[in-house]
C-alpha angles and dihedrals in degrees: 000000000000124000112208121200105224109208087222104039108021127233116359137166117268085241088077092058138069121211110243103187138246112352093201098064113111110228119215114266117264117252091016125119111251123197120230090247091051090049093045090051092049094049103038112020105084132153120227099221122207118208130006111015141166114235139178119234129181118218093219098165095042134031092345091230127140114238138182119238124195102209139163108236092205100052101018088230111157112218099182144334129222141189110264094248093053117109108234128194113207 
C-alpha cells in the first residue's frame, strides 16, 4: 500500500485518494475554440510513462484538494508531493 503525503493533511493511505492522471498534459484553454482533432488528441492520445512521472491525485476522503505527486511508475516510490498550483520541474 502507498502512503501519500498530502501537502494539507500529512501522510495518508492511498485509499483516501483517487488517481487523476498525468499532471503534465496541457489542457485546452477555456473559452477558446478547439478543433475535433485537438480535442481527440487531448482526450485519447496519452503516453504511458515508465519511471519518474508527475501525476494528479484527488484527496477525496480528506481535504478534497487536488495535489501533484512525483512518483516512479516502476517502483511506486513517491519522491515528493505538491499543491496543485505549484510549478514543478521534473
